[in-house]
Structures are given as C-alpha cells and as structure tokens.
VEXNUVEX-80558 format. One record per residue (C-alpha): x, y, z negated; residue number from 0; residue in one letter. Coordinates in nm, 4 decimals. Layout:
+----------+----------+----------+-----+----+
|        X |        Y |        Z |   i | aa |
+----------+----------+----------+-----+----+
|        X |        Y |        Z | NUM |  A |
...
+----------+----------+----------+-----+----+
end
This chain:
+----------+----------+----------+-----+----+
|        X |        Y |        Z |   i | aa |
+----------+----------+----------+-----+----+
|   7.2258 |  10.3557 | -13.1612 |   0 |  M |
|   7.5524 |  10.1675 | -13.0988 |   1 |  N |
|   7.7292 |  10.3506 | -12.9391 |   2 |  V |
|   8.0262 |  10.1151 | -12.8766 |   3 |  A |
|   7.7914 |   9.9045 | -12.6988 |   4 |  R |
|   7.6553 |  10.1921 | -12.4940 |   5 |  Q |
|   7.9811 |  10.2316 | -12.3517 |   6 |  T |
|   8.0323 |   9.8921 | -12.3111 |   7 |  D |
|   7.7543 |   9.8923 | -12.1113 |   8 |  D |
|   7.8306 |  10.2007 | -11.8971 |   9 |  E |
|   8.1452 |  10.0195 | -11.7964 |  10 |  Q |
|   7.9755 |   9.7376 | -11.7185 |  11 |  T |
|   7.7143 |   9.9513 | -11.4628 |  12 |  K |
|   7.9516 |  10.1434 | -11.3391 |  13 |  L |
|   8.1823 |   9.8557 | -11.2150 |  14 |  W |
|   7.9159 |   9.6509 | -11.0983 |  15 |  N |
|   7.7558 |   9.9270 | -10.8820 |  16 |  G |
|   7.8510 |  10.1965 | -10.6499 |  17 |  R |
|   8.2308 |  10.2565 | -10.7855 |  18 |  A |
|   8.3076 |   9.9041 | -10.7982 |  19 |  G |
|   8.1458 |   9.8454 | -10.4164 |  20 |  R |
|   8.3491 |  10.1528 | -10.3324 |  21 |  A |
|   8.6797 |   9.9992 | -10.4279 |  22 |  W |
|   8.6316 |   9.7003 | -10.2490 |  23 |  V |
|   8.5234 |   9.9095 |  -9.9737 |  24 |  D |
|   8.8773 |  10.1343 |  -9.9892 |  25 |  A |
|   9.0865 |   9.8127 | -10.0917 |  26 |  Q |
|   9.2891 |   9.8820 |  -9.7396 |  27 |  E |
|   9.3293 |  10.2273 |  -9.8268 |  28 |  L |
|   9.4208 |  10.1621 | -10.2413 |  29 |  L |
|   9.6709 |   9.9192 | -10.2410 |  30 |  D |
|   9.9328 |  10.0931 |  -9.9976 |  31 |  P |
|   9.8700 |  10.3343 | -10.1602 |  32 |  M |
|   9.9670 |  10.2584 | -10.5253 |  33 |  F |
|  10.1992 |  10.0037 | -10.4049 |  34 |  K |
|  10.4970 |  10.1866 | -10.5994 |  35 |  P |
|  10.3269 |  10.1122 | -10.9109 |  36 |  L |
|  10.2652 |   9.7350 | -10.8492 |  37 |  E |
|  10.6049 |   9.7072 | -10.7478 |  38 |  D |
|  10.7529 |   9.8082 | -11.0811 |  39 |  L |
|  10.5153 |   9.4939 | -11.1997 |  40 |  L |
|  10.6101 |   9.2776 | -11.0096 |  41 |  V |
|  10.9895 |   9.3654 | -11.0920 |  42 |  E |
|  10.8634 |   9.3078 | -11.4208 |  43 |  A |
|  10.7556 |   9.0071 | -11.3524 |  44 |  V |
|  11.0575 |   8.8636 | -11.1570 |  45 |  V |
|  11.3158 |   8.9627 | -11.4500 |  46 |  A |
|  11.0726 |   8.7548 | -11.6801 |  47 |  G |
|  11.0705 |   8.4286 | -11.7887 |  48 |  S |
|  10.7705 |   8.3487 | -11.7494 |  49 |  G |
|  10.5741 |   8.0972 | -11.5053 |  50 |  R |
|  10.1730 |   8.1828 | -11.6421 |  51 |  R |
|  10.0844 |   8.5682 | -11.6074 |  52 |  V |
|   9.7445 |   8.7482 | -11.6701 |  53 |  L |
|   9.6541 |   9.0682 | -11.4714 |  54 |  D |
|   9.4094 |   9.2619 | -11.6446 |  55 |  V |
|   9.1370 |   9.4828 | -11.4947 |  56 |  G |
|   9.2517 |   9.3096 | -11.1333 |  57 |  C |
|   9.0062 |   9.4902 | -10.9226 |  58 |  G |
|   9.0558 |   9.3314 | -10.5913 |  59 |  T |
|   9.3533 |   9.1495 | -10.6711 |  60 |  G |
|   9.6088 |   9.3491 | -10.5237 |  61 |  S |
|   9.8413 |   9.3167 | -10.8053 |  62 |  T |
|   9.7585 |   8.9567 | -10.9312 |  63 |  T |
|   9.8292 |   8.8366 | -10.5453 |  64 |  L |
|  10.1577 |   9.0024 | -10.6163 |  65 |  A |
|  10.2589 |   8.8410 | -10.8559 |  66 |  A |
|  10.1446 |   8.5171 | -10.7880 |  67 |  A |
|  10.3839 |   8.5448 | -10.4569 |  68 |  R |
|  10.7462 |   8.5529 | -10.6586 |  69 |  V |
|  10.5658 |   8.2990 | -10.9260 |  70 |  L |
|  10.5620 |   8.0490 | -10.6452 |  71 |  G |
|  10.4669 |   7.7193 | -10.6668 |  72 |  A |
|  10.6578 |   7.6913 | -11.0292 |  73 |  K |
|  10.3842 |   7.9792 | -11.1695 |  74 |  G |
|  10.0280 |   8.0624 | -11.1641 |  75 |  H |
|   9.8619 |   8.4244 | -11.1655 |  76 |  C |
|   9.5331 |   8.4857 | -11.3139 |  77 |  I |
|   9.3545 |   8.8050 | -11.2845 |  78 |  G |
|   9.0527 |   8.9314 | -11.5092 |  79 |  I |
|   8.8191 |   9.1903 | -11.4366 |  80 |  D |
|   8.4594 |   9.3397 | -11.5280 |  81 |  I |
|   8.3428 |   9.4183 | -11.1729 |  82 |  S |
|   8.1660 |   9.0785 | -10.9901 |  83 |  D |
|   8.1909 |   9.3055 | -10.6517 |  84 |  P |
|   8.5956 |   9.3447 | -10.6951 |  85 |  M |
|   8.6131 |   8.9496 | -10.8481 |  86 |  I |
|   8.4325 |   8.7931 | -10.5542 |  87 |  T |
|   8.6822 |   9.0612 | -10.2927 |  88 |  A |
|   9.0050 |   8.8988 | -10.4675 |  89 |  A |
|   8.8940 |   8.5537 | -10.4490 |  90 |  R |
|   8.8495 |   8.5608 | -10.1092 |  91 |  A |
|   9.1785 |   8.7213 | -10.0688 |  92 |  R |
|   9.3325 |   8.4400 | -10.2487 |  93 |  A |
|   9.1697 |   8.1783 | -10.0620 |  94 |  E |
|   9.2707 |   8.3249 |  -9.7451 |  95 |  R |
|   9.6350 |   8.3435 |  -9.8612 |  96 |  E |
|   9.6602 |   7.9816 | -10.0215 |  97 |  G |
|   9.7925 |   8.2012 | -10.2987 |  98 |  A |
|   9.8555 |   8.0293 | -10.7058 |  99 |  P |
|   9.6155 |   8.2761 | -10.8283 | 100 |  A |
|   9.2643 |   8.2848 | -10.9832 | 101 |  S |
|   8.9841 |   8.4973 | -11.0972 | 102 |  F |
|   8.7731 |   8.5691 | -11.3906 | 103 |  I |
|   8.4716 |   8.7633 | -11.3692 | 104 |  R |
|   8.4643 |   8.8911 | -11.7569 | 105 |  A |
|   8.5686 |   9.1847 | -11.9960 | 106 |  N |
|   8.9201 |   9.1003 | -12.1364 | 107 |  A |
|   8.8292 |   9.2280 | -12.4500 | 108 |  Q |
|   8.6413 |   8.9776 | -12.5855 | 109 |  D |
|   8.6659 |   8.6536 | -12.3665 | 110 |  H |
|   8.7778 |   8.3533 | -12.4973 | 111 |  A |
|   9.1175 |   8.3250 | -12.3323 | 112 |  F |
|   9.3063 |   7.9938 | -12.4261 | 113 |  E |
|   9.4855 |   8.0981 | -12.7471 | 114 |  P |
|   9.8812 |   8.1469 | -12.6870 | 115 |  A |
|   9.8487 |   8.0295 | -12.2858 | 116 |  S |
|  10.0435 |   8.3977 | -12.1237 | 117 |  F |
|  10.4290 |   8.3996 | -12.0947 | 118 |  D |
|  10.3400 |   8.7576 | -11.9704 | 119 |  M |
|  10.0617 |   9.0204 | -11.9605 | 120 |  I |
|  10.0385 |   9.2883 | -11.6638 | 121 |  I |
|   9.8074 |   9.5816 | -11.5701 | 122 |  S |
|   9.8250 |   9.8544 | -11.2852 | 123 |  R |
|   9.5548 |  10.0785 | -11.4411 | 124 |  F |
|   9.3141 |   9.8076 | -11.5933 | 125 |  G |
|   9.3476 |   9.8662 | -11.9887 | 126 |  V |
|   9.2100 |  10.2332 | -12.0051 | 127 |  M |
|   8.8441 |  10.0764 | -11.9735 | 128 |  F |
|   8.7493 |   9.9533 | -12.2897 | 129 |  F |
|   8.5160 |  10.0180 | -12.5663 | 130 |  D |
|   8.7540 |   9.9167 | -12.8447 | 131 |  D |
|   9.1226 |   9.9526 | -12.8054 | 132 |  F |
|   9.2631 |   9.7747 | -13.0624 | 133 |  V |
|   8.9776 |   9.4842 | -13.0193 | 134 |  Q |
|   9.0606 |   9.4259 | -12.6814 | 135 |  A |
|   9.4496 |   9.4414 | -12.7541 | 136 |  F |
|   9.4624 |   9.2345 | -12.9869 | 137 |  A |
|   9.2176 |   8.9616 | -12.7855 | 138 |  N |
|   9.5258 |   8.9371 | -12.5720 | 139 |  L |
|   9.7515 |   8.9201 | -12.8227 | 140 |  R |
|   9.6117 |   8.6153 | -12.9344 | 141 |  R |
|   9.6109 |   8.5004 | -12.5562 | 142 |  A |
|  10.0255 |   8.5333 | -12.5499 | 143 |  A |
|  10.2530 |   8.2765 | -12.6111 | 144 |  K |
|  10.5059 |   8.4011 | -12.9039 | 145 |  D |
|  10.7675 |   8.6433 | -12.7505 | 146 |  G |
|  10.5161 |   8.7508 | -12.4235 | 147 |  A |
|  10.6167 |   9.0258 | -12.2687 | 148 |  E |
|  10.3094 |   9.2884 | -12.1814 | 149 |  L |
|  10.3742 |   9.5216 | -11.9360 | 150 |  R |
|  10.1413 |   9.8199 | -11.8091 | 151 |  F |
|  10.1061 |  10.1412 | -11.6059 | 152 |  I |
|   9.8516 |  10.4183 | -11.6869 | 153 |  A |
|   9.7955 |  10.7266 | -11.6146 | 154 |  W |
|   9.9244 |  11.0537 | -11.7859 | 155 |  R |
|   9.7363 |  11.4024 | -11.8943 | 156 |  S |
|   9.4802 |  11.4865 | -11.6195 | 157 |  P |
|   9.6876 |  11.8381 | -11.6141 | 158 |  S |
|   9.9727 |  11.6329 | -11.5048 | 159 |  E |
|   9.7811 |  11.4627 | -11.2740 | 160 |  N |
|   9.5873 |  11.7344 | -11.0575 | 161 |  P |
|   9.5649 |  11.5541 | -10.7469 | 162 |  F |
|   9.2904 |  11.3247 | -10.9376 | 163 |  M |
|   9.0577 |  11.5652 | -11.0444 | 164 |  T |
|   9.1008 |  11.8144 | -10.7262 | 165 |  T |
|   8.8057 |  11.6885 | -10.6413 | 166 |  A |
|   8.5872 |  11.7029 | -10.9237 | 167 |  E |
|   8.7219 |  12.0852 | -10.9719 | 168 |  R |
|   8.6092 |  12.1881 | -10.6300 | 169 |  A |
|   8.2882 |  12.0323 | -10.6097 | 170 |  A |
|   8.1803 |  12.1639 | -10.9962 | 171 |  A |
|   8.0354 |  12.4974 | -10.8891 | 172 |  P |
|   7.7881 |  12.3027 | -10.6232 | 173 |  L |
|   7.7188 |  12.0010 | -10.8512 | 174 |  L |
|   7.6085 |  12.0938 | -11.1954 | 175 |  P |
|   7.5264 |  11.7231 | -11.2477 | 176 |  N |
|   7.8833 |  11.5923 | -11.1719 | 177 |  L |
|   7.9725 |  11.3891 | -11.5105 | 178 |  P |
|   8.2354 |  11.5241 | -11.7396 | 179 |  A |
|   8.5146 |  11.3444 | -11.8671 | 180 |  R |
|   8.4747 |  11.2653 | -12.2189 | 181 |  R |
|   8.8380 |  11.3052 | -12.3982 | 182 |  P |
|   8.9785 |  10.9867 | -12.5226 | 183 |  D |
|   8.6503 |  10.7761 | -12.4106 | 184 |  A |
|   8.7409 |  10.4879 | -12.1896 | 185 |  P |
|   8.8144 |  10.6090 | -11.8407 | 186 |  G |
|   9.1213 |  10.6922 | -11.6111 | 187 |  Q |
|   9.3035 |  10.9379 | -11.8806 | 188 |  F |
|   9.2484 |  10.7193 | -12.1963 | 189 |  A |
|   9.6118 |  10.6770 | -12.2118 | 190 |  F |
|   9.6941 |  11.0243 | -12.1979 | 191 |  A |
|   9.8275 |  11.0504 | -12.5582 | 192 |  D |
|  10.1602 |  10.8301 | -12.5895 | 193 |  Q |
|  10.1215 |  10.8696 | -12.9381 | 194 |  H |
|   9.7333 |  10.7166 | -12.9021 | 195 |  R |
|   9.8594 |  10.4241 | -12.7256 | 196 |  V |
|  10.1470 |  10.3341 | -12.9777 | 197 |  H |
|   9.9064 |  10.3750 | -13.2536 | 198 |  R |
|   9.7045 |  10.1056 | -13.0361 | 199 |  I |
|   9.9495 |   9.8330 | -12.9782 | 200 |  L |
|  10.0760 |   9.8103 | -13.2978 | 201 |  E |
|   9.7201 |   9.7721 | -13.4868 | 202 |  E |
|   9.6716 |   9.5135 | -13.2482 | 203 |  S |
|   9.9630 |   9.3268 | -13.3388 | 204 |  G |
|  10.2597 |   9.4423 | -13.0884 | 205 |  W |
|  10.5748 |   9.5015 | -13.1252 | 206 |  A |
|  10.8873 |   9.6595 | -12.9705 | 207 |  G |
|  10.6133 |   9.9279 | -12.8207 | 208 |  I |
|  10.7929 |  10.1195 | -12.5411 | 209 |  D |
|  10.6472 |  10.4040 | -12.3735 | 210 |  L |
|  10.8111 |  10.5232 | -12.0582 | 211 |  Q |
|  10.7243 |  10.8597 | -11.8229 | 212 |  P |
|  10.7421 |  10.7708 | -11.5028 | 213 |  I |
|  10.6646 |  11.0192 | -11.1937 | 214 |  D |
|  10.5932 |  10.8394 | -10.8605 | 215 |  V |
|  10.5311 |  10.8987 | -10.4975 | 216 |  A |
|  10.2457 |  10.8021 | -10.3375 | 217 |  C |
|  10.1076 |  10.8763 |  -9.9980 | 218 |  T |
|   9.8013 |  10.8025 |  -9.8010 | 219 |  L |
|   9.6602 |  10.8366 |  -9.4287 | 220 |  P |
|   9.5622 |  11.2052 |  -9.3739 | 221 |  E |
|   9.2576 |  11.1024 |  -9.1279 | 222 |  K |
|   9.1232 |  10.9005 |  -9.4856 | 223 |  E |
|   9.1493 |  11.1745 |  -9.7057 | 224 |  L |
|   8.7148 |  11.2580 |  -9.6759 | 225 |  V |
|   8.6582 |  10.8828 |  -9.7273 | 226 |  R |
|   8.9081 |  10.8984 | -10.0620 | 227 |  Y |
|   8.7613 |  11.1534 | -10.1675 | 228 |  L |
|   8.3728 |  11.1169 | -10.1393 | 229 |  T |
|   8.3802 |  10.6981 | -10.2223 | 230 |  R |
|   8.5757 |  10.7458 | -10.5439 | 231 |  L |
|   8.6339 |  10.8940 | -10.9030 | 232 |  G |
|   8.3120 |  11.1052 | -11.0205 | 233 |  P |
|   8.2380 |  11.2860 | -10.6954 | 234 |  L |
|   8.1809 |  10.9502 | -10.5743 | 235 |  G |
|   7.9210 |  10.8551 | -10.8106 | 236 |  V |
|   7.7460 |  11.1592 | -10.7613 | 237 |  I |
|   7.7681 |  11.2650 | -10.3832 | 238 |  L |
|   7.5272 |  11.0567 | -10.2723 | 239 |  H |
|   7.2243 |  11.2051 | -10.4503 | 240 |  E |
|   7.3371 |  11.5650 | -10.2961 | 241 |  A |
|   7.0936 |  11.6510 | -10.0294 | 242 |  D |
|   7.2599 |  11.6948 |  -9.6491 | 243 |  D |
|   7.3410 |  12.0606 |  -9.6620 | 244 |  R |
|   7.4668 |  12.0032 | -10.0210 | 245 |  T |
|   7.6852 |  11.7414 |  -9.9325 | 246 |  R |
|   7.8488 |  11.9307 |  -9.6436 | 247 |  T |
|   7.9257 |  12.1874 |  -9.8012 | 248 |  E |
|   8.1175 |  11.9855 | -10.1004 | 249 |  V |
|   8.2757 |  11.7541 |  -9.8246 | 250 |  I |
|   8.4138 |  12.0991 |  -9.6605 | 251 |  E |
|   8.4954 |  12.2818 |  -9.9853 | 252 |  T |
|   8.7115 |  12.0131 | -10.1181 | 253 |  V |
|   8.8547 |  11.9036 |  -9.8647 | 254 |  R |
|   8.9946 |  12.2675 |  -9.8539 | 255 |  A |
|   9.1067 |  12.2541 | -10.2217 | 256 |  A |
|   9.3443 |  11.9348 | -10.1083 | 257 |  F |
|   9.4928 |  12.1103 |  -9.8483 | 258 |  E |
|   9.8281 |  12.1640 | -10.0649 | 259 |  P |
|   9.9118 |  11.7633 | -10.0770 | 260 |  Y |
|   9.8928 |  11.7349 |  -9.6596 | 261 |  V |
|  10.1758 |  11.7196 |  -9.4465 | 262 |  H |
|  10.0905 |  11.6000 |  -9.0625 | 263 |  G |
|   9.9206 |  11.3639 |  -9.0930 | 264 |  A |
|  10.0264 |  11.2439 |  -9.4587 | 265 |  E |
|   9.9014 |  11.3483 |  -9.7867 | 266 |  V |
|  10.1355 |  11.3193 | -10.0562 | 267 |  R |
|  10.1031 |  11.3629 | -10.4263 | 268 |  F |
|  10.2933 |  11.2158 | -10.7717 | 269 |  T |
|  10.1498 |  10.9774 | -11.0196 | 270 |  A |
|  10.2542 |  11.0787 | -11.3359 | 271 |  A |
|  10.1876 |  10.7729 | -11.5573 | 272 |  C |
|  10.2874 |  10.6129 | -11.8475 | 273 |  W |
|  10.5321 |  10.2736 | -11.7776 | 274 |  R |
|  10.4112 |  10.0581 | -12.1176 | 275 |  V |
|  10.6430 |   9.7997 | -12.2952 | 276 |  G |
|  10.6064 |   9.5821 | -12.5639 | 277 |  A |
|  10.6388 |   9.1933 | -12.6693 | 278 |  R |
|  10.4335 |   8.9823 | -12.8738 | 279 |  A |
|  10.5964 |   8.9095 | -13.1924 | 280 |  P |
|  10.7462 |   8.5285 | -13.2340 | 281 |  S |
|  10.6252 |   8.3779 | -13.5750 | 282 |  A |
|  10.8956 |   8.4002 | -13.8686 | 283 |  P |
+----------+----------+----------+-----+----+
end
C-alpha cells in the first residue's frame, strides 16, 4: 500500500467533505478568533518589499484578502488550498470586495507554479497537512524568487494547546470511535517539534531559518462555543454519527469541560504557536 498516497487522499477527502464545509459555515466565527495571528502575517507583508504574495492553505481567504488589501493596486496575493468548498467561498469574498486577490484550488505540494514567481510566501495554519513536507516546501522554494521570504504560523504541541484538545479529551469516554491524532502525521500539530520543522525547511532548500515561539491571546463569543466545539476538529468529524441521546450527552459533557475558558460572554484561550521565517537563497 502507498501510505503517502493514502494520507494525501485522506486530506483531500477531509477538506472537500464535512471538515471543509464546517470551516465555510464557521468562517464568521473563525476569522475574528484567529485575527491576531493573521495580523502578524500582514505585518510581515507590509515590512517586506514584495508585491506578489502566495498564501498557502488559504482556506476561506481571510489572510489572502488581508494581504491583498495592504498590497493594494501595486500588488497581488494568490491563495491556494486543496478544499473546493473553501476556495469557492474565498473567491466569492474576493469578488464582493473587488480585492487584488485570486485563488487556486490545488495541492501546493505538487502544483505547477510558475518558477521564481513570488516575492513572499505566507501561511496561517496551512502548511501542516502535506503528506510529504520536504517535497511541498521544495515546490514552494521553486515558486519563490531568489531572496524571497517565507513566513508562516503553525501550532506548537497539543500539551501547550489544551484548549484545542479539550473537546476530544472530554468526549473520548463517550465516543470510542473518535479518531485519535497520530504524532507526526499530517494535521494540526504536525509541526510541534521545532527541530523537525527546521530539518524540513533545510532539506527543501530554504535558508535563514528562524523559529520563534509565540503565545497569542484569542477569543470567541460564549454563545458560539457549542457550535465551535461540535463542528470542528476530530469531534466535528464524528459527532453527527452518534444517536440523539449520545449526542446530547457528549455536548453537555464537552461544554462543561470548557468552563475554565469561559469569562462571562467571552471565551478566552492562548494559541501556542511557532512563528517561522526563512528565505530562498540567492543564486551565487
């Protein structure tokens, strides 16, 4: 069996199915929640000199459009994602805004980008899902101009992000078929190990590699918490399969587990991430 191919197919199925549709449905909740992280990438675009930017794993396009706004008429931002539902949503947003942005529905791991065509490559939580990380970042390196910057944000470890795993930990005794996370497999925490990330970037041809831990305060409305915890993550993938009684019990149990994060009308948590930078080496 070709394990890499199977993993790739799993990601394609996941993000073009229930998970992709859930992110589209929760767009107006997720965009404000992760805006502090988006702002860090937009700051990097502002500080850079590039005018042609690629946003990898762009989802519904929030970061792509934010970068396009600061680039203005003198630049262009292109978002790429494997999810058709999310790319469709992103294109609709760009059309409504009249933004200098466009979107590609493809896998950045092997998409045939025009060589040396981007001044900067960015990503907010979009680079942890490839089945071959070295191949993916080597492909992005080929798409980058000499001296181009790579800037992305990825999650650190599950233990440093308890908010992100609260739902599945609380629901596990009630849902024996809840899919377990696989260490180092494509997914949310695939880049938890900074040494692994450094090695991947080095082997794929990037230089000037720098990883900095950041802890970013994020919030969401308490009234949206149940929708968040029942639609996204491993619990969101499987909860719809449960009978009504089990579903009700799971929701009550999981909601109670989130109580430490609830502060009146607001839910607060810390996103423990890596802020990663690198550059495409110039030709000698």
